[in-house]
C-alpha positions as a Python dict, from the first residue, in 0.01 Angstrom:
ca = {
    (1, 'M'): (0, 0, 0),
    (2, 'L'): (-344, 133, 86),
    (3, 'F'): (-673, 6, -53),
    (4, 'I'): (-935, 278, -74),
    (5, 'Q'): (-1308, 279, -126),
    (6, 'G'): (-1463, 616, -199),
    (7, 'N'): (-1290, 952, -236),
    (8, 'A'): (-914, 882, -250),
    (9, 'A'): (-840, 1253, -300),
    (10, 'L'): (-925, 1310, 67),
    (11, 'L'): (-592, 1153, 159),
    (12, 'Q'): (-421, 1460, 11),
    (13, 'Q'): (-622, 1706, 221),
    (14, 'K'): (-549, 1832, 571),
    (15, 'Q'): (-675, 1582, 824),
    (16, 'L'): (-708, 1548, 1196),
    (17, 'A'): (-748, 1210, 1364),
    (18, 'I'): (-992, 1164, 1650),
    (19, 'V'): (-955, 832, 1830),
    (20, 'G'): (-1057, 711, 2170),
    (21, 'C'): (-1214, 449, 2386),
    (22, 'R'): (-1469, 197, 2263),
    (23, 'S'): (-1641, 198, 2601),
    (24, 'S'): (-1671, 575, 2608),
    (25, 'S'): (-1908, 780, 2819),
    (26, 'I'): (-2199, 971, 2673),
    (27, 'N'): (-2009, 1291, 2753),
    (28, 'G'): (-1702, 1159, 2568),
    (29, 'R'): (-1905, 1073, 2258),
    (30, 'D'): (-2081, 1411, 2267),
    (31, 'T'): (-1744, 1585, 2292),
    (32, 'A'): (-1608, 1386, 1995),
    (33, 'I'): (-1914, 1481, 1788),
    (34, 'K'): (-1877, 1850, 1874),
    (35, 'M'): (-1501, 1849, 1808),
    (36, 'A'): (-1550, 1682, 1470),
    (37, 'E'): (-1819, 1933, 1375),
    (38, 'L'): (-1597, 2227, 1469),
    (39, 'L'): (-1290, 2088, 1293),
    (40, 'T'): (-1491, 2005, 982),
    (41, 'N'): (-1613, 2363, 973),
    (42, 'E'): (-1244, 2463, 961),
    (43, 'S'): (-1205, 2254, 642),
    (44, 'L'): (-1028, 1961, 808),
    (45, 'V'): (-1103, 1604, 708),
    (46, 'I'): (-1177, 1387, 1011),
    (47, 'T'): (-994, 1054, 1021),
    (48, 'S'): (-1073, 775, 1264),
    (49, 'G'): (-1128, 404, 1292),
    (50, 'L'): (-1471, 252, 1255),
    (51, 'A'): (-1491, 118, 1609),
    (52, 'I'): (-1777, 165, 1853),
    (53, 'G'): (-1745, 470, 2077),
    (54, 'I'): (-1531, 774, 2003),
    (55, 'D'): (-1439, 664, 1649),
    (56, 'A'): (-1802, 639, 1539),
    (57, 'A'): (-1890, 963, 1717),
    (58, 'A'): (-1613, 1147, 1531),
    (59, 'H'): (-1747, 1030, 1194),
    (60, 'K'): (-2102, 1119, 1293),
    (61, 'G'): (-1995, 1470, 1393),
    (62, 'A'): (-1819, 1525, 1062),
    (63, 'L'): (-2121, 1398, 870),
    (64, 'M'): (-2360, 1613, 1074),
    (65, 'A'): (-2155, 1918, 971),
    (66, 'Q'): (-2159, 1798, 608),
    (67, 'G'): (-1785, 1755, 620),
    (68, 'K'): (-1558, 1483, 491),
    (69, 'T'): (-1438, 1185, 689),
    (70, 'I'): (-1207, 888, 640),
    (71, 'A'): (-1258, 556, 819),
    (72, 'V'): (-945, 345, 862),
    (73, 'V'): (-1046, -17, 908),
    (74, 'A'): (-870, -330, 1032),
    (75, 'T'): (-1050, -553, 783),
    (76, 'G'): (-1072, -564, 408),
    (77, 'L'): (-1302, -329, 222),
    (78, 'D'): (-1553, -607, 161),
    (79, 'R'): (-1639, -629, 530),
    (80, 'V'): (-1765, -378, 786),
    (81, 'Y'): (-1670, -445, 1147),
    (82, 'P'): (-1845, -403, 1374),
    (83, 'T'): (-2142, -500, 1159),
    (84, 'R'): (-2362, -248, 1340),
    (85, 'H'): (-2163, 23, 1159),
    (86, 'R'): (-2271, -83, 810),
    (87, 'Q'): (-2501, 218, 786),
    (88, 'L'): (-2227, 450, 912),
    (89, 'A'): (-1988, 313, 648),
    (90, 'E'): (-2253, 369, 380),
    (91, 'D'): (-2316, 721, 509),
    (92, 'I'): (-1943, 800, 492),
    (93, 'L'): (-1924, 685, 129),
    (94, 'Q'): (-2247, 861, 30),
    (95, 'A'): (-2105, 1186, 175),
    (96, 'N'): (-1801, 1155, -56),
    (97, 'G'): (-1582, 1021, 224),
    (98, 'A'): (-1346, 724, 216),
    (99, 'I'): (-1277, 392, 380),
    (100, 'V'): (-914, 284, 390),
    (101, 'S'): (-761, -60, 455),
    (102, 'L'): (-418, -219, 447),
    (103, 'F'): (-562, -564, 380),
    (104, 'L'): (-545, -691, 22),
    (105, 'E'): (-653, -1047, 92),
    (106, 'L'): (-999, -942, 208),
    (107, 'C'): (-1073, -641, -9),
    (108, 'L'): (-1053, -779, -362),
    (109, 'N'): (-1275, -1012, -552),
    (110, 'R'): (-1022, -1274, -660),
    (111, 'D'): (-1160, -1300, -1018),
    (112, 'I'): (-1145, -925, -1074),
    (113, 'F'): (-790, -915, -934),
    (114, 'Q'): (-677, -1203, -1154),
    (115, 'D'): (-830, -1034, -1463),
    (116, 'A'): (-646, -712, -1377),
    (117, 'I'): (-303, -878, -1360),
    (118, 'D'): (-348, -1103, -1665),
}
């Protein structure tokens, strides 16, 4: 089961994942940005993690081209990690993108969840 914040319909569109090293070079990040811009201009949704380095660069490139992007996170939807990417996560959502998680225990307010199943 996936937990999604933002535009869930993006999961049905053609996507390309860009992933790479957290300790990437400037050249590597620039290349990821340019690739994401080009691929976005070909109507592909960019999918990546939300990690420092290539992942963040891929999202930034898609956003710079006014494209769509999906961040797949290893936390619940209530938490952004690394915390320095809070603004990037907000930018993704404001651009009609999505953030996706597998983690139920962190992404739901317990009271809202209990109300929904009662």
